[in-house]
N, CA, C and O atoms as a Maestro MAE file, in Angstrom:
{
 s_m_m2io_version
 :::
 2.0.0
}

f_m_ct {
 s_m_title
 :::
 protein
 m_atom[292] {
  # First column is atom index #
  i_m_mmod_type
  r_m_x_coord
  r_m_y_coord
  r_m_z_coord
  i_m_residue_number
  s_m_chain_name
  s_m_pdb_residue_name
  s_m_pdb_atom_name
  i_m_atomic_number
  :::
  1 25 18.091 -247.754 -20.095 1 A "MET " " N  " 7
  2 3 17.740 -248.334 -21.349 1 A "MET " " CA " 6
  3 2 17.904 -247.872 -22.245 1 A "MET " " C  " 6
  4 15 19.122 -247.697 -22.228 1 A "MET " " O  " 8
  5 25 17.642 -247.595 -22.894 2 A "ALA " " N  " 7
  6 3 16.448 -246.252 -23.763 2 A "ALA " " CA " 6
  7 2 18.319 -246.102 -24.358 2 A "ALA " " C  " 6
  8 15 18.903 -246.546 -25.346 2 A "ALA " " O  " 8
  9 25 18.861 -245.067 -22.912 3 A "ILE " " N  " 7
  10 3 19.755 -244.133 -23.377 3 A "ILE " " CA " 6
  11 2 21.105 -244.804 -23.783 3 A "ILE " " C  " 6
  12 15 21.914 -243.983 -24.215 3 A "ILE " " O  " 8
  13 25 21.694 -246.529 -23.739 4 A "LEU " " N  " 7
  14 3 22.523 -246.621 -24.656 4 A "LEU " " CA " 6
  15 2 22.167 -246.961 -25.527 4 A "LEU " " C  " 6
  16 15 22.947 -247.131 -26.464 4 A "LEU " " O  " 8
  17 25 21.182 -247.156 -25.622 5 A "CYS " " N  " 7
  18 3 21.308 -246.766 -27.763 5 A "CYS " " CA " 6
  19 2 21.862 -246.109 -28.418 5 A "CYS " " C  " 6
  20 15 22.568 -246.401 -29.383 5 A "CYS " " O  " 8
  21 25 21.508 -244.692 -27.788 6 A "TYR " " N  " 7
  22 3 21.929 -243.650 -28.258 6 A "TYR " " CA " 6
  23 2 24.156 -243.417 -28.412 6 A "TYR " " C  " 6
  24 15 24.838 -242.682 -29.126 6 A "TYR " " O  " 8
  25 25 24.459 -244.269 -27.545 7 A "LEU " " N  " 7
  26 3 25.421 -244.214 -27.242 7 A "LEU " " CA " 6
  27 2 26.438 -244.486 -28.376 7 A "LEU " " C  " 6
  28 15 26.234 -245.557 -28.948 7 A "LEU " " O  " 8
  29 25 27.238 -243.934 -28.726 8 A "PRO " " N  " 7
  30 3 28.221 -244.618 -29.967 8 A "PRO " " CA " 6
  31 2 29.442 -245.558 -29.670 8 A "PRO " " C  " 6
  32 15 30.327 -245.240 -28.875 8 A "PRO " " O  " 8
  33 25 29.425 -246.675 -30.328 9 A "SER " " N  " 7
  34 3 29.339 -248.216 -30.482 9 A "SER " " CA " 6
  35 2 31.258 -248.056 -29.809 9 A "SER " " C  " 6
  36 15 31.969 -247.093 -30.096 9 A "SER " " O  " 8
  37 25 31.591 -248.914 -29.166 10 A "LEU " " N  " 7
  38 3 32.485 -248.940 -28.802 10 A "LEU " " CA " 6
  39 2 33.217 -249.913 -30.118 10 A "LEU " " C  " 6
  40 15 34.270 -249.397 -30.494 10 A "LEU " " O  " 8
  41 25 32.975 -250.779 -30.624 11 A "GLU " " N  " 7
  42 3 33.175 -251.518 -31.375 11 A "GLU " " CA " 6
  43 2 33.941 -251.031 -32.994 11 A "GLU " " C  " 6
  44 15 33.427 -250.609 -34.030 11 A "GLU " " O  " 8
  45 25 35.166 -251.279 -32.670 12 A "HIS " " N  " 7
  46 3 36.265 -251.124 -34.143 12 A "HIS " " CA " 6
  47 2 36.226 -251.673 -35.164 12 A "HIS " " C  " 6
  48 15 36.937 -251.290 -36.093 12 A "HIS " " O  " 8
  49 25 35.479 -252.609 -35.272 13 A "ASP " " N  " 7
  50 3 34.935 -252.952 -36.450 13 A "ASP " " CA " 6
  51 2 33.401 -252.152 -37.452 13 A "ASP " " C  " 6
  52 15 33.259 -252.706 -38.542 13 A "ASP " " O  " 8
  53 25 32.568 -251.235 -37.229 14 A "ARG " " N  " 7
  54 3 32.274 -250.418 -37.432 14 A "ARG " " CA " 6
  55 2 32.071 -248.908 -37.412 14 A "ARG " " C  " 6
  56 15 31.651 -248.195 -36.501 14 A "ARG " " O  " 8
  57 25 32.471 -248.601 -38.639 15 A "PRO " " N  " 7
  58 3 32.210 -246.817 -38.501 15 A "PRO " " CA " 6
  59 2 31.744 -246.564 -38.599 15 A "PRO " " C  " 6
  60 15 30.795 -246.968 -39.272 15 A "PRO " " O  " 8
  61 25 31.960 -244.819 -37.598 16 A "TYR " " N  " 7
  62 3 30.947 -243.783 -36.992 16 A "TYR " " CA " 6
  63 2 29.864 -243.393 -37.808 16 A "TYR " " C  " 6
  64 15 30.088 -243.482 -39.015 16 A "TYR " " O  " 8
  65 25 28.519 -242.900 -37.400 17 A "ALA " " N  " 7
  66 3 27.849 -242.676 -38.119 17 A "ALA " " CA " 6
  67 2 28.439 -241.293 -39.550 17 A "ALA " " C  " 6
  68 15 28.261 -241.212 -40.765 17 A "ALA " " O  " 8
  69 25 29.168 -240.435 -38.507 18 A "GLY " " N  " 7
  70 3 29.477 -239.169 -39.443 18 A "GLY " " CA " 6
  71 2 30.162 -239.511 -40.905 18 A "GLY " " C  " 6
  72 15 29.958 -239.154 -42.066 18 A "GLY " " O  " 8
  73 25 31.031 -240.343 -40.269 19 A "ALA " " N  " 7
  74 3 32.431 -241.424 -41.623 19 A "ALA " " CA " 6
  75 2 31.072 -242.313 -42.513 19 A "ALA " " C  " 6
  76 15 31.449 -243.290 -43.161 19 A "ALA " " O  " 8
  77 25 30.013 -242.086 -42.533 20 A "MET " " N  " 7
  78 3 29.183 -242.817 -43.486 20 A "MET " " CA " 6
  79 2 28.603 -242.555 -44.526 20 A "MET " " C  " 6
  80 15 28.236 -243.267 -45.461 20 A "MET " " O  " 8
  81 25 28.484 -240.761 -44.196 21 A "PHE " " N  " 7
  82 3 27.495 -239.827 -45.248 21 A "PHE " " CA " 6
  83 2 29.190 -239.449 -45.826 21 A "PHE " " C  " 6
  84 15 28.981 -238.654 -46.742 21 A "PHE " " O  " 8
  85 25 30.561 -239.626 -45.728 22 A "ALA " " N  " 7
  86 3 31.637 -238.496 -45.877 22 A "ALA " " CA " 6
  87 2 31.326 -238.954 -47.362 22 A "ALA " " C  " 6
  88 15 31.347 -238.069 -48.217 22 A "ALA " " O  " 8
  89 25 31.016 -240.355 -47.780 23 A "GLY " " N  " 7
  90 3 31.039 -239.745 -49.169 23 A "GLY " " CA " 6
  91 2 30.527 -239.667 -50.149 23 A "GLY " " C  " 6
  92 15 31.143 -239.592 -51.212 23 A "GLY " " O  " 8
  93 25 28.215 -239.665 -49.959 24 A "THR " " N  " 7
  94 3 27.640 -238.864 -50.008 24 A "THR " " CA " 6
  95 2 27.692 -237.510 -49.768 24 A "THR " " C  " 6
  96 15 27.048 -236.835 -50.571 24 A "THR " " O  " 8
  97 25 28.242 -236.947 -48.939 25 A "SER " " N  " 7
  98 3 28.891 -235.363 -49.156 25 A "SER " " CA " 6
  99 2 29.361 -234.929 -49.939 25 A "SER " " C  " 6
  100 15 29.056 -233.820 -50.377 25 A "SER " " O  " 8
  101 25 30.481 -235.826 -50.490 26 A "VAL " " N  " 7
  102 3 31.593 -235.345 -51.404 26 A "VAL " " CA " 6
  103 2 31.028 -235.747 -53.097 26 A "VAL " " C  " 6
  104 15 31.187 -235.169 -54.172 26 A "VAL " " O  " 8
  105 25 30.266 -237.097 -52.672 27 A "LEU " " N  " 7
  106 3 29.459 -236.968 -53.908 27 A "LEU " " CA " 6
  107 2 28.453 -235.647 -54.402 27 A "LEU " " C  " 6
  108 15 28.294 -235.119 -55.503 27 A "LEU " " O  " 8
  109 25 27.811 -235.358 -52.937 28 A "PHE " " N  " 7
  110 3 26.615 -233.963 -54.003 28 A "PHE " " CA " 6
  111 2 27.518 -232.918 -53.830 28 A "PHE " " C  " 6
  112 15 26.862 -231.882 -53.942 28 A "PHE " " O  " 8
  113 25 28.287 -232.747 -53.688 29 A "LEU " " N  " 7
  114 3 29.267 -231.363 -54.078 29 A "LEU " " CA " 6
  115 2 30.217 -231.295 -55.403 29 A "LEU " " C  " 6
  116 15 30.513 -230.378 -56.170 29 A "LEU " " O  " 8
  117 25 30.605 -232.843 -55.321 30 A "LEU " " N  " 7
  118 3 31.018 -233.246 -56.844 30 A "LEU " " CA " 6
  119 2 29.988 -232.830 -57.710 30 A "LEU " " C  " 6
  120 15 30.104 -231.973 -58.585 30 A "LEU " " O  " 8
  121 25 29.107 -233.389 -57.466 31 A "VAL " " N  " 7
  122 3 27.320 -233.597 -58.636 31 A "VAL " " CA " 6
  123 2 27.007 -232.173 -58.871 31 A "VAL " " C  " 6
  124 15 26.952 -231.719 -60.014 31 A "VAL " " O  " 8
  125 25 26.763 -231.329 -57.626 32 A "TYR " " N  " 7
  126 3 25.838 -230.594 -57.937 32 A "TYR " " CA " 6
  127 2 26.651 -229.083 -57.674 32 A "TYR " " C  " 6
  128 15 25.972 -228.213 -57.128 32 A "TYR " " O  " 8
  129 25 27.476 -228.886 -57.887 33 A "LEU " " N  " 7
  130 3 28.819 -227.743 -57.592 33 A "LEU " " CA " 6
  131 2 29.737 -227.691 -58.258 33 A "LEU " " C  " 6
  132 15 29.886 -226.615 -58.836 33 A "LEU " " O  " 8
  133 25 30.676 -228.667 -58.486 34 A "VAL " " N  " 7
  134 3 31.728 -228.606 -59.259 34 A "VAL " " CA " 6
  135 2 31.293 -228.688 -61.066 34 A "VAL " " C  " 6
  136 15 31.330 -227.863 -61.979 34 A "VAL " " O  " 8
  137 25 30.868 -230.202 -60.959 35 A "VAL " " N  " 7
  138 3 30.168 -230.198 -62.458 35 A "VAL " " CA " 6
  139 2 29.163 -229.074 -62.989 35 A "VAL " " C  " 6
  140 15 29.264 -229.017 -64.215 35 A "VAL " " O  " 8
  141 25 28.092 -228.025 -62.422 36 A "PRO " " N  " 7
  142 3 28.020 -226.912 -63.433 36 A "PRO " " CA " 6
  143 2 28.894 -226.058 -63.583 36 A "PRO " " C  " 6
  144 15 28.904 -225.382 -64.611 36 A "PRO " " O  " 8
  145 25 29.740 -225.901 -62.695 37 A "LEU " " N  " 7
  146 3 31.047 -224.709 -62.839 37 A "LEU " " CA " 6
  147 2 31.601 -225.345 -63.880 37 A "LEU " " C  " 6
  148 15 31.178 -224.924 -64.957 37 A "LEU " " O  " 8
  149 25 32.714 -226.552 -63.984 38 A "LEU " " N  " 7
  150 3 32.999 -226.924 -65.368 38 A "LEU " " CA " 6
  151 2 32.356 -226.770 -65.992 38 A "LEU " " C  " 6
  152 15 32.909 -226.526 -67.065 38 A "LEU " " O  " 8
  153 25 30.426 -226.712 -66.133 39 A "ALA " " N  " 7
  154 3 30.198 -226.828 -67.459 39 A "ALA " " CA " 6
  155 2 30.308 -225.439 -67.920 39 A "ALA " " C  " 6
  156 15 30.540 -225.309 -69.122 39 A "ALA " " O  " 8
  157 25 30.118 -223.732 -66.791 40 A "LEU " " N  " 7
  158 3 29.832 -222.497 -67.012 40 A "LEU " " CA " 6
  159 2 30.882 -222.349 -67.454 40 A "LEU " " C  " 6
  160 15 30.862 -222.043 -68.646 40 A "LEU " " O  " 8
  161 25 32.069 -222.451 -66.903 41 A "LEU " " N  " 7
  162 3 33.707 -222.248 -67.870 41 A "LEU " " CA " 6
  163 2 33.864 -222.996 -68.853 41 A "LEU " " C  " 6
  164 15 34.117 -222.074 -69.629 41 A "LEU " " O  " 8
  165 25 33.933 -223.925 -69.511 42 A "LEU " " N  " 7
  166 3 33.447 -224.362 -70.628 42 A "LEU " " CA " 6
  167 2 32.817 -223.207 -71.602 42 A "LEU " " C  " 6
  168 15 33.407 -222.407 -72.328 42 A "LEU " " O  " 8
  169 25 31.783 -223.343 -71.430 43 A "LEU " " N  " 7
  170 3 30.280 -222.489 -72.208 43 A "LEU " " CA " 6
  171 2 31.189 -221.191 -72.001 43 A "LEU " " C  " 6
  172 15 31.546 -220.825 -73.121 43 A "LEU " " O  " 8
  173 25 31.515 -220.659 -71.374 44 A "TRP " " N  " 7
  174 3 32.517 -219.139 -71.339 44 A "TRP " " CA " 6
  175 2 33.443 -219.585 -72.199 44 A "TRP " " C  " 6
  176 15 33.014 -219.354 -73.330 44 A "TRP " " O  " 8
  177 25 34.316 -220.018 -72.241 45 A "LEU " " N  " 7
  178 3 35.563 -220.149 -72.847 45 A "LEU " " CA " 6
  179 2 35.693 -220.246 -73.778 45 A "LEU " " C  " 6
  180 15 36.757 -219.919 -74.303 45 A "LEU " " O  " 8
  181 25 33.958 -221.098 -74.939 46 A "ILE " " N  " 7
  182 3 33.894 -221.475 -76.187 46 A "ILE " " CA " 6
  183 2 33.376 -220.075 -76.241 46 A "ILE " " C  " 6
  184 15 34.368 -219.531 -76.726 46 A "ILE " " O  " 8
  185 25 32.158 -218.741 -76.013 47 A "ILE " " N  " 7
  186 3 31.578 -218.128 -76.396 47 A "ILE " " CA " 6
  187 2 32.930 -216.607 -75.889 47 A "ILE " " C  " 6
  188 15 32.446 -215.518 -76.197 47 A "ILE " " O  " 8
  189 25 34.124 -216.501 -75.345 48 A "TYR " " N  " 7
  190 3 35.067 -215.941 -75.368 48 A "TYR " " CA " 6
  191 2 35.773 -216.224 -76.853 48 A "TYR " " C  " 6
  192 15 35.935 -215.358 -77.712 48 A "TYR " " O  " 8
  193 25 36.155 -217.613 -76.966 49 A "SER " " N  " 7
  194 3 37.240 -217.535 -77.969 49 A "SER " " CA " 6
  195 2 36.614 -217.181 -79.332 49 A "SER " " C  " 6
  196 15 37.334 -216.837 -80.269 49 A "SER " " O  " 8
  197 25 35.111 -217.273 -79.458 50 A "ALA " " N  " 7
  198 3 34.142 -217.210 -80.950 50 A "ALA " " CA " 6
  199 2 34.254 -215.593 -80.885 50 A "ALA " " C  " 6
  200 15 34.107 -214.943 -81.920 50 A "ALA " " O  " 8
  201 25 34.524 -214.946 -79.615 51 A "VAL " " N  " 7
  202 3 34.283 -213.450 -79.733 51 A "VAL " " CA " 6
  203 2 35.517 -212.998 -80.253 51 A "VAL " " C  " 6
  204 15 35.851 -212.158 -81.088 51 A "VAL " " O  " 8
  205 25 36.040 -213.723 -79.587 52 A "ARG " " N  " 7
  206 3 37.896 -212.956 -79.675 52 A "ARG " " CA " 6
  207 2 37.887 -213.242 -81.412 52 A "ARG " " C  " 6
  208 15 38.028 -212.325 -82.221 52 A "ARG " " O  " 8
  209 25 37.762 -214.187 -81.667 53 A "ALA " " N  " 7
  210 3 38.091 -214.409 -83.190 53 A "ALA " " CA " 6
  211 2 37.042 -213.586 -84.098 53 A "ALA " " C  " 6
  212 15 37.721 -212.739 -84.678 53 A "ALA " " O  " 8
  213 25 36.284 -213.511 -84.313 54 A "ALA " " N  " 7
  214 3 35.345 -212.600 -84.850 54 A "ALA " " CA " 6
  215 2 35.881 -211.141 -84.690 54 A "ALA " " C  " 6
  216 15 35.692 -210.293 -85.563 54 A "ALA " " O  " 8
  217 25 36.417 -210.944 -83.777 55 A "LEU " " N  " 7
  218 3 36.575 -209.487 -83.603 55 A "LEU " " CA " 6
  219 2 37.621 -209.714 -84.479 55 A "LEU " " C  " 6
  220 15 37.586 -209.186 -85.590 55 A "LEU " " O  " 8
  221 25 38.579 -210.444 -84.139 56 A "THR " " N  " 7
  222 3 39.824 -209.910 -84.704 56 A "THR " " CA " 6
  223 2 39.496 -210.271 -86.149 56 A "THR " " C  " 6
  224 15 40.131 -209.543 -86.912 56 A "THR " " O  " 8
  225 25 38.522 -211.370 -86.941 57 A "ALA " " N  " 7
  226 3 38.825 -211.074 -88.286 57 A "ALA " " CA " 6
  227 2 38.474 -209.737 -88.517 57 A "ALA " " C  " 6
  228 15 39.060 -208.972 -89.284 57 A "ALA " " O  " 8
  229 25 36.993 -209.353 -87.470 58 A "HIS " " N  " 7
  230 3 36.272 -207.637 -88.606 58 A "HIS " " CA " 6
  231 2 37.899 -206.621 -87.954 58 A "HIS " " C  " 6
  232 15 37.978 -205.505 -88.468 58 A "HIS " " O  " 8
  233 25 38.727 -206.875 -87.228 59 A "ARG " " N  " 7
  234 3 39.951 -205.678 -87.111 59 A "ARG " " CA " 6
  235 2 40.997 -205.776 -88.351 59 A "ARG " " C  " 6
  236 15 41.775 -204.865 -88.632 59 A "ARG " " O  " 8
  237 25 40.907 -207.025 -89.065 60 A "ARG " " N  " 7
  238 3 41.894 -207.397 -90.188 60 A "ARG " " CA " 6
  239 2 41.225 -207.253 -91.316 60 A "ARG " " C  " 6
  240 15 41.985 -207.034 -92.260 60 A "ARG " " O  " 8
  241 25 39.466 -207.307 -91.759 61 A "ALA " " N  " 7
  242 3 38.980 -206.649 -92.561 61 A "ALA " " CA " 6
  243 2 38.800 -205.746 -93.141 61 A "ALA " " C  " 6
  244 15 38.636 -205.594 -94.351 61 A "ALA " " O  " 8
  245 25 38.822 -204.512 -91.692 62 A "LEU " " N  " 7
  246 3 38.892 -203.372 -91.283 62 A "LEU " " CA " 6
  247 2 39.900 -202.981 -92.119 62 A "LEU " " C  " 6
  248 15 39.659 -202.811 -93.315 62 A "LEU " " O  " 8
  249 25 41.240 -202.775 -91.568 63 A "ALA " " N  " 7
  250 3 42.641 -202.645 -91.906 63 A "ALA " " CA " 6
  251 2 42.388 -203.763 -93.037 63 A "ALA " " C  " 6
  252 15 42.363 -204.636 -92.171 63 A "ALA " " O  " 8
  253 25 42.280 -204.137 -93.646 64 A "ALA " " N  " 7
  254 3 42.514 -204.761 -95.240 64 A "ALA " " CA " 6
  255 2 42.008 -203.819 -95.507 64 A "ALA " " C  " 6
  256 15 42.771 -203.110 -96.164 64 A "ALA " " O  " 8
  257 25 40.933 -203.321 -95.326 65 A "GLU " " N  " 7
  258 3 39.925 -202.391 -96.589 65 A "GLU " " CA " 6
  259 2 40.448 -200.604 -96.575 65 A "GLU " " C  " 6
  260 15 40.423 -199.778 -97.487 65 A "GLU " " O  " 8
  261 25 40.970 -200.460 -94.917 66 A "ARG " " N  " 7
  262 3 41.590 -199.265 -95.557 66 A "ARG " " CA " 6
  263 2 42.914 -199.269 -96.312 66 A "ARG " " C  " 6
  264 15 43.106 -198.478 -97.235 66 A "ARG " " O  " 8
  265 25 43.487 -199.828 -96.068 67 A "THR " " N  " 7
  266 3 44.568 -199.921 -97.182 67 A "THR " " CA " 6
  267 2 44.494 -200.293 -98.335 67 A "THR " " C  " 6
  268 15 45.393 -199.841 -99.045 67 A "THR " " O  " 8
  269 25 43.575 -201.129 -98.966 68 A "THR " " N  " 7
  270 3 43.200 -200.989 -100.356 68 A "THR " " CA " 6
  271 2 42.038 -200.234 -101.027 68 A "THR " " C  " 6
  272 15 41.534 -200.279 -102.149 68 A "THR " " O  " 8
  273 25 41.843 -199.632 -100.079 69 A "ALA " " N  " 7
  274 3 40.682 -198.756 -100.600 69 A "ALA " " CA " 6
  275 2 41.319 -197.620 -101.236 69 A "ALA " " C  " 6
  276 15 42.381 -197.245 -100.738 69 A "ALA " " O  " 8
  277 25 40.704 -196.784 -102.604 70 A "PRO " " N  " 7
  278 3 41.281 -195.867 -102.672 70 A "PRO " " CA " 6
  279 2 40.320 -193.836 -102.099 70 A "PRO " " C  " 6
  280 15 39.230 -193.453 -101.675 70 A "PRO " " O  " 8
  281 25 41.601 -193.246 -102.475 71 A "ASP " " N  " 7
  282 3 41.254 -192.129 -102.242 71 A "ASP " " CA " 6
  283 2 40.154 -191.709 -102.722 71 A "ASP " " C  " 6
  284 15 40.254 -191.485 -103.929 71 A "ASP " " O  " 8
  285 25 38.816 -191.439 -102.156 72 A "THR " " N  " 7
  286 3 37.426 -190.475 -103.149 72 A "THR " " CA " 6
  287 2 37.376 -189.095 -102.671 72 A "THR " " C  " 6
  288 15 36.539 -188.220 -102.890 72 A "THR " " O  " 8
  289 25 38.741 -189.077 -101.778 73 A "LEU " " N  " 7
  290 3 38.263 -187.026 -101.621 73 A "LEU " " CA " 6
  291 2 38.923 -186.181 -102.556 73 A "LEU " " C  " 6
  292 15 38.713 -184.968 -102.547 73 A "LEU " " O  " 8
  :::
 }
 m_bond[291] {
  # First column is bond index #
  i_m_from
  i_m_to
  i_m_order
  :::
  1 1 2 1
  2 2 3 1
  3 3 4 2
  4 3 5 1
  5 5 6 1
  6 6 7 1
  7 7 8 2
  8 7 9 1
  9 9 10 1
  10 10 11 1
  11 11 12 2
  12 11 13 1
  13 13 14 1
  14 14 15 1
  15 15 16 2
  16 15 17 1
  17 17 18 1
  18 18 19 1
  19 19 20 2
  20 19 21 1
  21 21 22 1
  22 22 23 1
  23 23 24 2
  24 23 25 1
  25 25 26 1
  26 26 27 1
  27 27 28 2
  28 27 29 1
  29 29 30 1
  30 30 31 1
  31 31 32 2
  32 31 33 1
  33 33 34 1
  34 34 35 1
  35 35 36 2
  36 35 37 1
  37 37 38 1
  38 38 39 1
  39 39 40 2
  40 39 41 1
  41 41 42 1
  42 42 43 1
  43 43 44 2
  44 43 45 1
  45 45 46 1
  46 46 47 1
  47 47 48 2
  48 47 49 1
  49 49 50 1
  50 50 51 1
  51 51 52 2
  52 51 53 1
  53 53 54 1
  54 54 55 1
  55 55 56 2
  56 55 57 1
  57 57 58 1
  58 58 59 1
  59 59 60 2
  60 59 61 1
  61 61 62 1
  62 62 63 1
  63 63 64 2
  64 63 65 1
  65 65 66 1
  66 66 67 1
  67 67 68 2
  68 67 69 1
  69 69 70 1
  70 70 71 1
  71 71 72 2
  72 71 73 1
  73 73 74 1
  74 74 75 1
  75 75 76 2
  76 75 77 1
  77 77 78 1
  78 78 79 1
  79 79 80 2
  80 79 81 1
  81 81 82 1
  82 82 83 1
  83 83 84 2
  84 83 85 1
  85 85 86 1
  86 86 87 1
  87 87 88 2
  88 87 89 1
  89 89 90 1
  90 90 91 1
  91 91 92 2
  92 91 93 1
  93 93 94 1
  94 94 95 1
  95 95 96 2
  96 95 97 1
  97 97 98 1
  98 98 99 1
  99 99 100 2
  100 99 101 1
  101 101 102 1
  102 102 103 1
  103 103 104 2
  104 103 105 1
  105 105 106 1
  106 106 107 1
  107 107 108 2
  108 107 109 1
  109 109 110 1
  110 110 111 1
  111 111 112 2
  112 111 113 1
  113 113 114 1
  114 114 115 1
  115 115 116 2
  116 115 117 1
  117 117 118 1
  118 118 119 1
  119 119 120 2
  120 119 121 1
  121 121 122 1
  122 122 123 1
  123 123 124 2
  124 123 125 1
  125 125 126 1
  126 126 127 1
  127 127 128 2
  128 127 129 1
  129 129 130 1
  130 130 131 1
  131 131 132 2
  132 131 133 1
  133 133 134 1
  134 134 135 1
  135 135 136 2
  136 135 137 1
  137 137 138 1
  138 138 139 1
  139 139 140 2
  140 139 141 1
  141 141 142 1
  142 142 143 1
  143 143 144 2
  144 143 145 1
  145 145 146 1
  146 146 147 1
  147 147 148 2
  148 147 149 1
  149 149 150 1
  150 150 151 1
  151 151 152 2
  152 151 153 1
  153 153 154 1
  154 154 155 1
  155 155 156 2
  156 155 157 1
  157 157 158 1
  158 158 159 1
  159 159 160 2
  160 159 161 1
  161 161 162 1
  162 162 163 1
  163 163 164 2
  164 163 165 1
  165 165 166 1
  166 166 167 1
  167 167 168 2
  168 167 169 1
  169 169 170 1
  170 170 171 1
  171 171 172 2
  172 171 173 1
  173 173 174 1
  174 174 175 1
  175 175 176 2
  176 175 177 1
  177 177 178 1
  178 178 179 1
  179 179 180 2
  180 179 181 1
  181 181 182 1
  182 182 183 1
  183 183 184 2
  184 183 185 1
  185 185 186 1
  186 186 187 1
  187 187 188 2
  188 187 189 1
  189 189 190 1
  190 190 191 1
  191 191 192 2
  192 191 193 1
  193 193 194 1
  194 194 195 1
  195 195 196 2
  196 195 197 1
  197 197 198 1
  198 198 199 1
  199 199 200 2
  200 199 201 1
  201 201 202 1
  202 202 203 1
  203 203 204 2
  204 203 205 1
  205 205 206 1
  206 206 207 1
  207 207 208 2
  208 207 209 1
  209 209 210 1
  210 210 211 1
  211 211 212 2
  212 211 213 1
  213 213 214 1
  214 214 215 1
  215 215 216 2
  216 215 217 1
  217 217 218 1
  218 218 219 1
  219 219 220 2
  220 219 221 1
  221 221 222 1
  222 222 223 1
  223 223 224 2
  224 223 225 1
  225 225 226 1
  226 226 227 1
  227 227 228 2
  228 227 229 1
  229 229 230 1
  230 230 231 1
  231 231 232 2
  232 231 233 1
  233 233 234 1
  234 234 235 1
  235 235 236 2
  236 235 237 1
  237 237 238 1
  238 238 239 1
  239 239 240 2
  240 239 241 1
  241 241 242 1
  242 242 243 1
  243 243 244 2
  244 243 245 1
  245 245 246 1
  246 246 247 1
  247 247 248 2
  248 247 249 1
  249 249 250 1
  250 250 251 1
  251 251 252 2
  252 251 253 1
  253 253 254 1
  254 254 255 1
  255 255 256 2
  256 255 257 1
  257 257 258 1
  258 258 259 1
  259 259 260 2
  260 259 261 1
  261 261 262 1
  262 262 263 1
  263 263 264 2
  264 263 265 1
  265 265 266 1
  266 266 267 1
  267 267 268 2
  268 267 269 1
  269 269 270 1
  270 270 271 1
  271 271 272 2
  272 271 273 1
  273 273 274 1
  274 274 275 1
  275 275 276 2
  276 275 277 1
  277 277 278 1
  278 278 279 1
  279 279 280 2
  280 279 281 1
  281 281 282 1
  282 282 283 1
  283 283 284 2
  284 283 285 1
  285 285 286 1
  286 286 287 1
  287 287 288 2
  288 287 289 1
  289 289 290 1
  290 290 291 1
  291 291 292 2
  :::
 }
}
């Protein structure tokens, strides 16, 4: 009789145990994997944009300095 307690239910109005945790596993993946990866991507994009802007400004300043500096030779 104890074995009958572990058999899957034949009633169709209750979901199986596997479907009970499907929403939890999706939420787990969303919170612990997707959100940190998106945060890292956003952080990388911000740092990349700042470094690129700084390098562009530096190159322009060097180019302007070369064209306006008098020859000292």
